[in-house]
N, C-alpha and C positions, 0 to 999 in steps of 0.2 A: 504494500500500500504506500502511496506517496506521502511524504511529509511526516512520517512517524519517527524516523530515526532521530535520536537525541532528545525526544520529548519526554516529559515526566508525567506519569499517570498515577492516579490513586483509585483503587477499587475497594469499595466497602463490601461487607460480607465476605471478607478475604479468606476465611477458613473454609468456605464452602466449595463445592465441586465446580460450579460455574465460574466463580472468581478465579480459581486456579487455572482454568482453561483460557479465560480472558488474559490473565497475566502471561501465560505461555505464548499466546499469539502476539501480544504487544512486545514482549521481550524478543521474540523472533524477528520483529520488525525494527529492532534497534532502540526501542523505548526503554526508559527506566521506569520501574513500577514499585509502588508501595501498596501492600495489602493492609486493609484496616478491618479490625474485628475485635470484639470483646473477648473472644476465645483465644487466649494466648497460646495454649497448647496446640490448638488447631492451626494457628498461624505458624508455629514452629514446624509442624508437619508439612504444611504447604511450602514453606521455605526450603525444607530439606528435599521435598519432592522436586521442586523446580531447580534448585541448586544453581542459581545464577547470580553473578556478582552485582548485576544491576537491579536486583530485587531487595527490598527492605520491607519491614513490617511496622505497623502502628497499632497499639492496643487502645481501643476506645469503644464505648457502647453508643451505637447510633441514636439511641433514644435519650441520651444524656447531653443536654446542650453544652454544659461546661466542658465535658470530655471531647465533644465534637469540635467545638471552637478551638480548643488547645491542639487537638490532633491535626486539624486541617491547617492551622497556623504553622505547626511543626513541619507538616508535609511541604508547605510552600517554601520553607527555609531549605529543605532538602532539594527542592526544585530550582534553587537559585533565585528565590523570591516569589515564585508563582507556580501554579499547577497548570499544565497544558491540557490534560484530559482527566475528567472526574467521572467515574462510573458509580452511580448510586445503585448498588446491586443487592444490598442486604434485604432479606425478606423471609417471612415465615408463612406456612400454609394455614394455620389456625384450625379451628374445630370443624368437624363434619356433622351436620345435622340441620334440621329445619329451623327457620328463623324463630318460630314460636318456642323452640326448645333450647335456644342458644342463650347462655348467660351473658349479661352485659360485660362482665369482667373478661370473658374470652374475646368479645368484640373489641374491647379497649386494648387488649394485648396485641391483637393483630394490627390495629390502627397505629399503635405506638411504633411498632417496628416498620411497617410497610408505608405508612404515611408520614408520621412525625420524623422517622428516620430519613426519608427523602427530603422532607421540608428542611430539617437541620443541615443536611448535606448541601442544599441549595443556599440556605441562609448564611452559613459560614464558609461554604465553598466558593460561591460566586465572587465574593470580594477578593479572593486570592487566585481565581482562575485568570490566566493571562488573557489580555485582549486578543481576540481571534481564537480563543480556545474552544473546547467542546465539553459539554456535559451530556452523558447518556444515562437516562434513568431506565431501570429495568422494570417493565410492566409485565404483561401476560396477555394471552388471548382473552383472559378474564377481564382485561381492561376495556374490552370492546363489546362484550355481550354478557348476559346473565347465565347463571348455571345453578342447578338445584343443590342444596345441602352445603354450599360453601359461600353463603352470602357475605360473611365478614371479609373473606379473601377477595371476592369479586368487588365489593365496595372499596376496599383498600386499593386495588389495582386500577379501578376507574379513577380514583383520586390522583394516582401517579400521573395519568395522562393530563388531568387538569392542571396539576402543578407544572408539568413540563411546558404545556402550551402557554400558560401565564408567564413563566420565567423567560421563555423565548422572546416575548415582547419586551420584557424589562431590561434585557441585556443586549438587544439587537444593536444598539448604538455603540456597543463595545466590540461588535463583530463576533460575539460568543454565540455558538449554536447550541441549542438545547433540544434533544430528541428523545423519544421513547422507543425502546425495542420491545416487541411483544412476542415472546416465544410461546409456542404451543407446548404440549407435554414433552418433557425431556427425560431421557433414560437416566434416572438418578434416584436418590433416596426419597426426595419429596414426593414425586409422582407415584412411586411404588407404594408409599405409605398412604397417600390419598386414595389411590385406587383400591387398596386393601380395605380401607374403611368404607368406601362407597359400595364395594361388592357386599360387604357385610350388611348393608342397608338396601341391597337390591338395585343399586344405581351404579352404572359403569360410565367410563369416559366416552365422549362423543367420537365419531369416526374421524380418522386421520390416516394419512399415508403410512405412518409408523411413528414411534417415539423418536423425537429428535435427539441428536447427540450434542453434548455440551460444546464441543468444538465448532459445531455449525453455528450456534448462536454467538460464540466468541468471535467467529469470523465476521458475522454481521456487525457486531459491535466495533470490531477493528476497522471495518469499512466506514462506519459512521464517524469514527474518531479521526479518520484520515482526510487529507485534502481532496480525495476522490469524491467525498460527500460535501463539498464546500458550499453547495446551495441547498442543503437539506437541513431544515430547522423547524421547530414547532409542530412536528408531525410524528407519526408512528410508523415503524417498519415492522411488519408482521413476519415472523419466521416460524411457520407452523405446519409445513407440509400439506397445505390445503385445508386445514381444519375449519377455517371460517369461510371457505369458498361456497 
């Protein structure tokens, strides 16, 4: 991808499977990458797996404003004063069940990670993203349509799109692009657990070509972060194998 060599990227949810593949792709393109997560043990495992001198880690909880402000400021220092690419990737799946059976506490937990986490990434990340930089927020096909039994997750991912679209207008004068990537079901822990719980309730995932691979979404994010996507902002890129067709 053009223009990624030498750039500095921060990826939240850094201990997770998708973040690891995003980092792998960006490192291969010549970027420096910092993975951010509250799971320090998981960050250590990711760093050991990637084994790259251009990789570093930051310990912070995306739902804690003080920690996020400090971590993103520290990241900007590592990037020579600014971040070139910020990927707000941290997210959780939440409960499976009907709205009428869902506890408010479970809804709040999902919203704190999936919405407040992205909000804080934008609030404290945008001031230190370099003019002309890129923010990629990770949504879902659930950002674009409803689904039974996962209303907290669906609501949270719809909110990610709203945040991205609004932010794209607010920083357009700085040449910063803000986009959302919307993956379909990916072959990993989260979708396996969700599908197991859905099957237990007699509900299965909708039709799709197949489960996606983490690397396929990472490739899309790498494209969005690159100069090849220089006129893409305030919109969503769906990577779902035709699920929403």
